[in-house]
Biopython code that builds the backbone (N, CA, C, O; Angstrom):
import numpy as np
from Bio.PDB.StructureBuilder import StructureBuilder

atoms = [
    (1, "UNK", "N", (-6.179, -3.056, 20.647)),
    (1, "UNK", "CA", (-7.595, -2.894, 20.425)),
    (1, "UNK", "C", (-8.325, -4.070, 21.050)),
    (1, "UNK", "O", (-8.012, -5.222, 20.747)),
    (2, "UNK", "N", (-9.266, -3.808, 21.892)),
    (2, "UNK", "CA", (-10.026, -4.851, 22.561)),
    (2, "UNK", "C", (-11.076, -5.418, 21.607)),
    (2, "UNK", "O", (-11.731, -4.674, 20.878)),
    (3, "UNK", "N", (-11.229, -6.743, 21.619)),
    (3, "UNK", "CA", (-12.240, -7.329, 20.738)),
    (3, "UNK", "C", (-13.648, -6.929, 21.165)),
    (3, "UNK", "O", (-13.903, -6.687, 22.345)),
    (4, "UNK", "N", (-14.540, -6.862, 20.216)),
    (4, "UNK", "CA", (-15.938, -6.534, 20.498)),
    (4, "UNK", "C", (-16.569, -7.677, 21.280)),
    (4, "UNK", "O", (-16.022, -8.778, 21.350)),
    (5, "UNK", "N", (-17.720, -7.401, 21.860)),
    (5, "UNK", "CA", (-18.424, -8.407, 22.647)),
    (5, "UNK", "C", (-18.718, -9.628, 21.788)),
    (5, "UNK", "O", (-19.249, -9.504, 20.685)),
    (6, "UNK", "N", (-18.369, -10.820, 22.301)),
    (6, "UNK", "CA", (-18.636, -12.051, 21.576)),
    (6, "UNK", "C", (-17.629, -12.341, 20.477)),
    (6, "UNK", "O", (-17.837, -13.259, 19.684)),
    (7, "UNK", "N", (-16.551, -11.587, 20.412)),
    (7, "UNK", "CA", (-15.563, -11.767, 19.353)),
    (7, "UNK", "C", (-14.247, -12.213, 19.988)),
    (7, "UNK", "O", (-13.797, -11.622, 20.970)),
    (8, "UNK", "N", (-13.637, -13.244, 19.432)),
    (8, "UNK", "CA", (-12.381, -13.720, 19.994)),
    (8, "UNK", "C", (-11.241, -12.770, 19.627)),
    (8, "UNK", "O", (-11.368, -11.940, 18.727)),
    (9, "UNK", "N", (-10.133, -12.911, 20.341)),
    (9, "UNK", "CA", (-8.967, -12.055, 20.090)),
    (9, "UNK", "C", (-8.426, -12.274, 18.675)),
    (9, "UNK", "O", (-8.045, -11.320, 17.996)),
    (10, "UNK", "N", (-8.395, -13.534, 18.238)),
    (10, "UNK", "CA", (-7.882, -13.851, 16.904)),
    (10, "UNK", "C", (-8.769, -13.236, 15.827)),
    (10, "UNK", "O", (-8.268, -12.665, 14.858)),
    (11, "UNK", "N", (-10.071, -13.351, 15.993)),
    (11, "UNK", "CA", (-10.996, -12.765, 15.020)),
    (11, "UNK", "C", (-10.839, -11.256, 14.973)),
    (11, "UNK", "O", (-10.861, -10.666, 13.892)),
    (12, "UNK", "N", (-10.682, -10.623, 16.126)),
    (12, "UNK", "CA", (-10.476, -9.176, 16.177)),
    (12, "UNK", "C", (-9.193, -8.760, 15.484)),
    (12, "UNK", "O", (-9.161, -7.748, 14.784)),
    (13, "UNK", "N", (-8.121, -9.545, 15.676)),
    (13, "UNK", "CA", (-6.847, -9.238, 15.022)),
    (13, "UNK", "C", (-6.944, -9.412, 13.510)),
    (13, "UNK", "O", (-6.391, -8.612, 12.755)),
    (14, "UNK", "N", (-7.639, -10.448, 13.071)),
    (14, "UNK", "CA", (-7.813, -10.661, 11.633)),
    (14, "UNK", "C", (-8.615, -9.526, 11.003)),
    (14, "UNK", "O", (-8.306, -9.057, 9.907)),
    (15, "UNK", "N", (-9.652, -9.098, 11.721)),
    (15, "UNK", "CA", (-10.467, -7.984, 11.225)),
    (15, "UNK", "C", (-9.656, -6.695, 11.149)),
    (15, "UNK", "O", (-9.777, -5.929, 10.194)),
    (16, "UNK", "N", (-8.828, -6.465, 12.167)),
    (16, "UNK", "CA", (-7.970, -5.277, 12.176)),
    (16, "UNK", "C", (-6.981, -5.317, 11.018)),
    (16, "UNK", "O", (-6.769, -4.309, 10.343)),
    (17, "UNK", "N", (-6.379, -6.473, 10.788)),
    (17, "UNK", "CA", (-5.419, -6.603, 9.682)),
    (17, "UNK", "C", (-6.111, -6.394, 8.336)),
    (17, "UNK", "O", (-5.555, -5.757, 7.442)),
    (18, "UNK", "N", (-7.308, -6.925, 8.195)),
    (18, "UNK", "CA", (-8.067, -6.742, 6.955)),
    (18, "UNK", "C", (-8.392, -5.265, 6.732)),
    (18, "UNK", "O", (-8.280, -4.757, 5.616)),
    (19, "UNK", "N", (-8.792, -4.590, 7.796)),
    (19, "UNK", "CA", (-9.106, -3.158, 7.687)),
    (19, "UNK", "C", (-7.867, -2.337, 7.347)),
    (19, "UNK", "O", (-7.934, -1.414, 6.536)),
    (20, "UNK", "N", (-6.732, -2.675, 7.971)),
    (20, "UNK", "CA", (-5.489, -1.966, 7.644)),
    (20, "UNK", "C", (-5.127, -2.126, 6.171)),
    (20, "UNK", "O", (-4.758, -1.160, 5.502)),
    (21, "UNK", "N", (-5.236, -3.359, 5.674)),
    (21, "UNK", "CA", (-4.915, -3.610, 4.273)),
    (21, "UNK", "C", (-5.873, -2.858, 3.351)),
    (21, "UNK", "O", (-5.452, -2.282, 2.347)),
    (22, "UNK", "N", (-7.146, -2.865, 3.691)),
    (22, "UNK", "CA", (-8.146, -2.190, 2.863)),
    (22, "UNK", "C", (-7.904, -0.685, 2.829)),
    (22, "UNK", "O", (-7.895, -0.083, 1.755)),
    (23, "UNK", "N", (-7.707, -0.075, 3.989)),
    (23, "UNK", "CA", (-7.514, 1.370, 4.030)),
    (23, "UNK", "C", (-6.180, 1.786, 3.409)),
    (23, "UNK", "O", (-6.086, 2.856, 2.807)),
    (24, "UNK", "N", (-5.159, 0.957, 3.550)),
    (24, "UNK", "CA", (-3.885, 1.232, 2.880)),
    (24, "UNK", "C", (-4.039, 1.197, 1.374)),
    (24, "UNK", "O", (-3.508, 2.049, 0.662)),
    (25, "UNK", "N", (-4.770, 0.205, 0.896)),
    (25, "UNK", "CA", (-5.008, 0.102, -0.544)),
    (25, "UNK", "C", (-5.837, 1.276, -1.050)),
    (25, "UNK", "O", (-5.574, 1.801, -2.132)),
    (26, "UNK", "N", (-6.828, 1.688, -0.282)),
    (26, "UNK", "CA", (-7.635, 2.853, -0.668)),
    (26, "UNK", "C", (-6.767, 4.106, -0.717)),
    (26, "UNK", "O", (-6.893, 4.909, -1.642)),
    (27, "UNK", "N", (-5.893, 4.279, 0.265)),
    (27, "UNK", "CA", (-5.016, 5.454, 0.295)),
    (27, "UNK", "C", (-4.090, 5.479, -0.917)),
    (27, "UNK", "O", (-3.905, 6.526, -1.537)),
    (28, "UNK", "N", (-3.515, 4.339, -1.252)),
    (28, "UNK", "CA", (-2.633, 4.273, -2.422)),
    (28, "UNK", "C", (-3.432, 4.517, -3.703)),
    (28, "UNK", "O", (-2.981, 5.244, -4.587)),
    (29, "UNK", "N", (-4.606, 3.917, -3.802)),
    (29, "UNK", "CA", (-5.442, 4.117, -4.992)),
    (29, "UNK", "C", (-5.846, 5.570, -5.173)),
    (29, "UNK", "O", (-5.776, 6.101, -6.282)),
    (30, "UNK", "N", (-6.269, 6.222, -4.089)),
    (30, "UNK", "CA", (-6.645, 7.635, -4.184)),
    (30, "UNK", "C", (-5.436, 8.510, -4.532)),
    (30, "UNK", "O", (-5.556, 9.452, -5.315)),
    (31, "UNK", "N", (-4.295, 8.203, -3.962)),
    (31, "UNK", "CA", (-3.080, 8.953, -4.303)),
    (31, "UNK", "C", (-2.754, 8.819, -5.783)),
    (31, "UNK", "O", (-2.390, 9.795, -6.438)),
    (32, "UNK", "N", (-2.887, 7.609, -6.302)),
    (32, "UNK", "CA", (-2.623, 7.395, -7.728)),
    (32, "UNK", "C", (-3.607, 8.171, -8.603)),
    (32, "UNK", "O", (-3.222, 8.726, -9.632)),
    (33, "UNK", "N", (-4.864, 8.209, -8.197)),
    (33, "UNK", "CA", (-5.869, 8.965, -8.951)),
    (33, "UNK", "C", (-5.549, 10.459, -8.927)),
    (33, "UNK", "O", (-5.667, 11.139, -9.945)),
    (34, "UNK", "N", (-5.145, 10.962, -7.769)),
    (34, "UNK", "CA", (-4.795, 12.391, -7.655)),
    (34, "UNK", "C", (-3.584, 12.718, -8.519)),
    (34, "UNK", "O", (-3.572, 13.738, -9.209)),
    (35, "UNK", "N", (-2.565, 11.860, -8.487)),
    (35, "UNK", "CA", (-1.379, 12.089, -9.324)),
    (35, "UNK", "C", (-1.771, 12.097, -10.793)),
    (35, "UNK", "O", (-1.319, 12.960, -11.546)),
    (36, "UNK", "N", (-2.600, 11.157, -11.210)),
    (36, "UNK", "CA", (-3.034, 11.100, -12.607)),
    (36, "UNK", "C", (-3.859, 12.328, -12.980)),
    (36, "UNK", "O", (-3.717, 12.857, -14.082)),
    (37, "UNK", "N", (-4.720, 12.783, -12.072)),
    (37, "UNK", "CA", (-5.543, 13.963, -12.349)),
    (37, "UNK", "C", (-4.678, 15.215, -12.488)),
    (37, "UNK", "O", (-4.898, 16.023, -13.390)),
    (38, "UNK", "N", (-3.708, 15.376, -11.611)),
    (38, "UNK", "CA", (-2.821, 16.530, -11.693)),
    (38, "UNK", "C", (-2.016, 16.490, -12.992)),
    (38, "UNK", "O", (-1.833, 17.517, -13.645)),
    (39, "UNK", "N", (-1.536, 15.301, -13.363)),
    (39, "UNK", "CA", (-0.799, 15.170, -14.621)),
    (39, "UNK", "C", (-1.709, 15.483, -15.808)),
    (39, "UNK", "O", (-1.277, 16.124, -16.766)),
    (40, "UNK", "N", (-2.963, 15.036, -15.751)),
    (40, "UNK", "CA", (-3.904, 15.323, -16.836)),
    (40, "UNK", "C", (-4.172, 16.809, -16.983)),
    (40, "UNK", "O", (-4.211, 17.332, -18.097)),
    (41, "UNK", "N", (-4.355, 17.489, -15.862)),
    (41, "UNK", "CA", (-4.575, 18.943, -15.908)),
    (41, "UNK", "C", (-3.331, 19.649, -16.429)),
    (41, "UNK", "O", (-3.433, 20.595, -17.210)),
    (42, "UNK", "N", (-2.164, 19.198, -16.004)),
    (42, "UNK", "CA", (-0.918, 19.817, -16.473)),
    (42, "UNK", "C", (-0.753, 19.651, -17.981)),
    (42, "UNK", "O", (-0.366, 20.595, -18.670)),
    (43, "UNK", "N", (-1.040, 18.473, -18.488)),
    (43, "UNK", "CA", (-0.939, 18.239, -19.940)),
    (43, "UNK", "C", (-1.958, 19.094, -20.684)),
    (43, "UNK", "O", (-1.649, 19.651, -21.737)),
    (44, "UNK", "N", (-3.154, 19.201, -20.152)),
    (44, "UNK", "CA", (-4.198, 20.015, -20.778)),
    (44, "UNK", "C", (-3.782, 21.480, -20.829)),
    (44, "UNK", "O", (-4.041, 22.162, -21.820)),
    (45, "UNK", "N", (-3.137, 21.970, -19.769)),
    (45, "UNK", "CA", (-2.712, 23.363, -19.715)),
    (45, "UNK", "C", (-1.518, 23.657, -20.623)),
    (45, "UNK", "O", (-1.231, 24.823, -20.896)),
    (46, "UNK", "N", (-0.827, 22.637, -21.088)),
    (46, "UNK", "CA", (0.356, 22.850, -21.927)),
    (46, "UNK", "C", (0.008, 23.217, -23.364)),
    (46, "UNK", "O", (0.887, 23.629, -24.121)),
    (47, "UNK", "N", (-1.233, 23.080, -23.747)),
    (47, "UNK", "CA", (-1.707, 23.462, -25.075)),
    (47, "UNK", "C", (-0.918, 22.837, -26.213)),
    (47, "UNK", "O", (-0.531, 23.524, -27.159)),
    (48, "UNK", "N", (-0.680, 21.541, -26.123)),
    (48, "UNK", "CA", (-0.101, 20.822, -27.252)),
    (48, "UNK", "C", (1.410, 20.749, -27.294)),
    (48, "UNK", "O", (1.951, 20.276, -28.293)),
    (49, "UNK", "N", (2.121, 21.187, -26.275)),
    (49, "UNK", "CA", (3.580, 21.055, -26.248)),
    (49, "UNK", "C", (3.908, 19.596, -25.916)),
    (49, "UNK", "O", (3.942, 19.206, -24.749)),
    (50, "UNK", "N", (4.146, 18.807, -26.950)),
    (50, "UNK", "CA", (4.238, 17.358, -26.788)),
    (50, "UNK", "C", (5.454, 16.912, -25.994)),
    (50, "UNK", "O", (5.365, 15.947, -25.234)),
    (51, "UNK", "N", (6.562, 17.572, -26.145)),
    (51, "UNK", "CA", (7.763, 17.120, -25.427)),
    (51, "UNK", "C", (7.607, 17.322, -23.913)),
    (51, "UNK", "O", (7.997, 16.458, -23.129)),
    (52, "UNK", "N", (7.047, 18.444, -23.512)),
    (52, "UNK", "CA", (6.832, 18.683, -22.079)),
    (52, "UNK", "C", (5.713, 17.773, -21.557)),
    (52, "UNK", "O", (5.798, 17.265, -20.439)),
    (53, "UNK", "N", (4.684, 17.571, -22.351)),
    (53, "UNK", "CA", (3.590, 16.684, -21.943)),
    (53, "UNK", "C", (4.107, 15.267, -21.714)),
    (53, "UNK", "O", (3.692, 14.595, -20.769)),
    (54, "UNK", "N", (5.006, 14.821, -22.573)),
    (54, "UNK", "CA", (5.590, 13.491, -22.401)),
    (54, "UNK", "C", (6.374, 13.417, -21.095)),
    (54, "UNK", "O", (6.320, 12.406, -20.396)),
    (55, "UNK", "N", (7.095, 14.473, -20.768)),
    (55, "UNK", "CA", (7.822, 14.514, -19.500)),
    (55, "UNK", "C", (6.897, 14.460, -18.300)),
    (55, "UNK", "O", (7.176, 13.762, -17.326)),
    (56, "UNK", "N", (5.787, 15.202, -18.367)),
    (56, "UNK", "CA", (4.818, 15.206, -17.262)),
    (56, "UNK", "C", (4.192, 13.827, -17.107)),
    (56, "UNK", "O", (4.045, 13.329, -15.991)),
    (57, "UNK", "N", (3.826, 13.218, -18.215)),
    (57, "UNK", "CA", (3.187, 11.900, -18.163)),
    (57, "UNK", "C", (4.154, 10.840, -17.637)),
    (57, "UNK", "O", (3.766, 9.993, -16.833)),
    (58, "UNK", "N", (5.405, 10.882, -18.083)),
    (58, "UNK", "CA", (6.365, 9.883, -17.600)),
    (58, "UNK", "C", (6.679, 10.093, -16.119)),
    (58, "UNK", "O", (6.875, 9.122, -15.389)),
    (59, "UNK", "N", (6.728, 11.349, -15.668)),
    (59, "UNK", "CA", (6.943, 11.606, -14.242)),
    (59, "UNK", "C", (5.762, 11.110, -13.415)),
    (59, "UNK", "O", (5.952, 10.554, -12.333)),
    (60, "UNK", "N", (4.556, 11.305, -13.914)),
    (60, "UNK", "CA", (3.365, 10.818, -13.205)),
    (60, "UNK", "C", (3.357, 9.296, -13.149)),
    (60, "UNK", "O", (3.021, 8.711, -12.119)),
    (61, "UNK", "N", (3.726, 8.655, -14.253)),
    (61, "UNK", "CA", (3.786, 7.199, -14.276)),
    (61, "UNK", "C", (4.812, 6.697, -13.268)),
    (61, "UNK", "O", (4.572, 5.713, -12.568)),
    (62, "UNK", "N", (5.949, 7.369, -13.196)),
    (62, "UNK", "CA", (6.982, 6.990, -12.232)),
    (62, "UNK", "C", (6.466, 7.124, -10.806)),
    (62, "UNK", "O", (6.690, 6.237, -9.982)),
    (63, "UNK", "N", (5.779, 8.217, -10.505)),
    (63, "UNK", "CA", (5.250, 8.421, -9.159)),
    (63, "UNK", "C", (4.208, 7.360, -8.803)),
    (63, "UNK", "O", (4.219, 6.823, -7.695)),
    (64, "UNK", "N", (3.318, 7.060, -9.736)),
    (64, "UNK", "CA", (2.271, 6.061, -9.481)),
    (64, "UNK", "C", (2.887, 4.680, -9.278)),
    (64, "UNK", "O", (2.523, 3.968, -8.342)),
    (65, "UNK", "N", (3.809, 4.303, -10.144)),
    (65, "UNK", "CA", (4.403, 2.965, -10.013)),
    (65, "UNK", "C", (5.255, 2.851, -8.758)),
    (65, "UNK", "O", (5.280, 1.798, -8.121)),
    (66, "UNK", "N", (5.955, 3.923, -8.393)),
    (66, "UNK", "CA", (6.757, 3.893, -7.172)),
    (66, "UNK", "C", (5.873, 3.779, -5.937)),
    (66, "UNK", "O", (6.173, 3.005, -5.028)),
    (67, "UNK", "N", (4.798, 4.535, -5.899)),
    (67, "UNK", "CA", (3.895, 4.490, -4.749)),
    (67, "UNK", "C", (3.265, 3.103, -4.614)),
    (67, "UNK", "O", (3.191, 2.559, -3.512)),
    (68, "UNK", "N", (2.821, 2.544, -5.707)),
    (68, "UNK", "CA", (2.185, 1.229, -5.667)),
    (68, "UNK", "C", (3.184, 0.148, -5.268)),
    (68, "UNK", "O", (2.875, -0.718, -4.449)),
    (69, "UNK", "N", (4.371, 0.199, -5.843)),
    (69, "UNK", "CA", (5.399, -0.789, -5.514)),
    (69, "UNK", "C", (5.816, -0.684, -4.055)),
    (69, "UNK", "O", (6.017, -1.702, -3.393)),
    (70, "UNK", "N", (5.945, 0.529, -3.552)),
    (70, "UNK", "CA", (6.311, 0.710, -2.148)),
    (70, "UNK", "C", (5.236, 0.125, -1.231)),
    (70, "UNK", "O", (5.559, -0.552, -0.255)),
    (71, "UNK", "N", (3.979, 0.375, -1.534)),
    (71, "UNK", "CA", (2.897, -0.169, -0.713)),
    (71, "UNK", "C", (2.929, -1.698, -0.717)),
    (71, "UNK", "O", (2.852, -2.331, 0.336)),
    (72, "UNK", "N", (3.041, -2.282, -1.905)),
    (72, "UNK", "CA", (3.032, -3.735, -2.001)),
    (72, "UNK", "C", (4.258, -4.347, -1.321)),
    (72, "UNK", "O", (4.157, -5.398, -0.688)),
    (73, "UNK", "N", (5.406, -3.697, -1.450)),
    (73, "UNK", "CA", (6.617, -4.191, -0.797)),
    (73, "UNK", "C", (6.523, -4.120, 0.711)),
    (73, "UNK", "O", (6.881, -5.072, 1.403)),
    (74, "UNK", "N", (6.046, -3.001, 1.226)),
    (74, "UNK", "CA", (5.899, -2.852, 2.673)),
    (74, "UNK", "C", (4.876, -3.846, 3.203)),
    (74, "UNK", "O", (5.072, -4.430, 4.268)),
    (75, "UNK", "N", (3.798, -4.040, 2.475)),
    (75, "UNK", "CA", (2.764, -4.988, 2.897)),
    (75, "UNK", "C", (3.319, -6.407, 2.918)),
    (75, "UNK", "O", (3.038, -7.164, 3.848)),
    (76, "UNK", "N", (4.102, -6.779, 1.912)),
    (76, "UNK", "CA", (4.682, -8.124, 1.861)),
    (76, "UNK", "C", (5.651, -8.352, 3.013)),
    (76, "UNK", "O", (5.629, -9.413, 3.637)),
    (77, "UNK", "N", (6.497, -7.375, 3.301)),
    (77, "UNK", "CA", (7.447, -7.506, 4.399)),
    (77, "UNK", "C", (6.707, -7.574, 5.733)),
    (77, "UNK", "O", (7.080, -8.348, 6.615)),
    (78, "UNK", "N", (5.670, -6.775, 5.877)),
    (78, "UNK", "CA", (4.876, -6.795, 7.104)),
    (78, "UNK", "C", (4.224, -8.154, 7.310)),
    (78, "UNK", "O", (4.235, -8.689, 8.419)),
    (79, "UNK", "N", (3.659, -8.711, 6.252)),
    (79, "UNK", "CA", (3.025, -10.027, 6.356)),
    (79, "UNK", "C", (4.046, -11.105, 6.700)),
    (79, "UNK", "O", (3.765, -11.994, 7.504)),
    (80, "UNK", "N", (5.233, -11.029, 6.093)),
    (80, "UNK", "CA", (6.286, -12.006, 6.371)),
    (80, "UNK", "C", (6.749, -11.905, 7.817)),
    (80, "UNK", "O", (6.910, -12.919, 8.495)),
    (81, "UNK", "N", (6.962, -10.683, 8.288)),
    (81, "UNK", "CA", (7.395, -10.495, 9.677)),
    (81, "UNK", "C", (6.345, -11.000, 10.654)),
    (81, "UNK", "O", (6.677, -11.612, 11.669)),
    (82, "UNK", "N", (5.092, -10.748, 10.351)),
    (82, "UNK", "CA", (4.024, -11.206, 11.241)),
    (82, "UNK", "C", (3.961, -12.730, 11.264)),
    (82, "UNK", "O", (3.795, -13.334, 12.324)),
    (83, "UNK", "N", (4.096, -13.352, 10.087)),
    (83, "UNK", "CA", (4.058, -14.814, 10.030)),
    (83, "UNK", "C", (5.237, -15.425, 10.783)),
    (83, "UNK", "O", (5.088, -16.446, 11.455)),
    (84, "UNK", "N", (6.403, -14.802, 10.671)),
    (84, "UNK", "CA", (7.582, -15.326, 11.368)),
    (84, "UNK", "C", (7.460, -15.148, 12.880)),
    (84, "UNK", "O", (7.922, -15.997, 13.641)),
    (85, "UNK", "N", (6.850, -14.067, 13.315)),
    (85, "UNK", "CA", (6.708, -13.834, 14.757)),
    (85, "UNK", "C", (5.672, -14.757, 15.377)),
    (85, "UNK", "O", (5.682, -14.963, 16.591)),
    (86, "UNK", "N", (4.788, -15.311, 14.576)),
    (86, "UNK", "CA", (3.755, -16.201, 15.093)),
    (86, "UNK", "C", (4.186, -17.667, 15.098)),
    (86, "UNK", "O", (3.441, -18.530, 15.564)),
    (87, "UNK", "N", (5.378, -17.952, 14.585)),
    (87, "UNK", "CA", (5.875, -19.318, 14.593)),
    (87, "UNK", "C", (6.157, -19.770, 16.009)),
    (87, "UNK", "O", (6.169, -18.976, 16.950)),
    (88, "UNK", "N", (6.381, -21.054, 16.135)),
    (88, "UNK", "CA", (6.745, -21.618, 17.418)),
    (88, "UNK", "C", (8.106, -21.050, 17.831)),
    (88, "UNK", "O", (9.084, -21.161, 17.093)),
    (89, "UNK", "N", (8.155, -20.450, 18.999)),
    (89, "UNK", "CA", (9.400, -19.826, 19.467)),
    (89, "UNK", "C", (10.038, -20.608, 20.596)),
    (89, "UNK", "O", (10.823, -20.055, 21.366)),
    (90, "UNK", "N", (9.708, -21.910, 20.707)),
    (90, "UNK", "CA", (10.298, -22.723, 21.754)),
    (90, "UNK", "C", (11.779, -22.926, 21.465)),
    (90, "UNK", "O", (12.182, -22.946, 20.301)),
    (91, "UNK", "N", (12.602, -23.078, 22.512)),
    (91, "UNK", "CA", (14.035, -23.254, 22.288)),
    (91, "UNK", "C", (14.299, -24.546, 21.535)),
    (91, "UNK", "O", (13.624, -25.554, 21.746)),
    (92, "UNK", "N", (15.282, -24.502, 20.663)),
    (92, "UNK", "CA", (15.628, -25.684, 19.862)),
    (92, "UNK", "C", (16.544, -26.600, 20.671)),
    (92, "UNK", "O", (17.276, -26.169, 21.562)),
    (93, "UNK", "N", (16.470, -27.852, 20.326)),
    (93, "UNK", "CA", (17.364, -28.824, 20.977)),
    (93, "UNK", "C", (18.792, -28.513, 20.598)),
    (93, "UNK", "O", (19.106, -28.349, 19.419)),
    (94, "UNK", "N", (19.648, -28.433, 21.576)),
    (94, "UNK", "CA", (21.048, -28.183, 21.306)),
    (94, "UNK", "C", (21.811, -29.450, 21.656)),
    (94, "UNK", "O", (21.954, -29.795, 22.829)),
    (95, "UNK", "N", (22.290, -30.125, 20.653)),
    (95, "UNK", "CA", (23.012, -31.386, 20.883)),
    (95, "UNK", "C", (24.451, -31.274, 20.519)),
    (95, "UNK", "O", (25.198, -32.243, 20.652)),
]
sb = StructureBuilder()
sb.init_structure("model")
sb.init_model(0)
sb.init_chain("A")
sb.init_seg("    ")
for serial, (resi, resn, name, xyz) in enumerate(atoms, 1):
    if name == "N":
        sb.init_residue(resn, " ", resi, " ")
    sb.init_atom(name, np.array(xyz, "f"), 0.0, 1.0, " ", f" {name:<3s}", serial, name[0])
structure = sb.get_structure()
């Protein structure tokens, strides 16, 4: 992505990374809301069957926590890889 007029390459990259993180977080948040809404409708449609409702709620909780953990884990690994690739890559002294 080419930087906008008057914007340095580093600033453009930082802005791109910020936007990626923001949109990824929005996607995960919306997915979690949809999962919770579907689970809520399913529990409502069960008309008081508590054992099945508990199963639906625990499955929804598992899906939400897995999705959130996966996003945070992938983001952490991505940040670590990016930081390592930006280190000084000059050859080390071999004595």
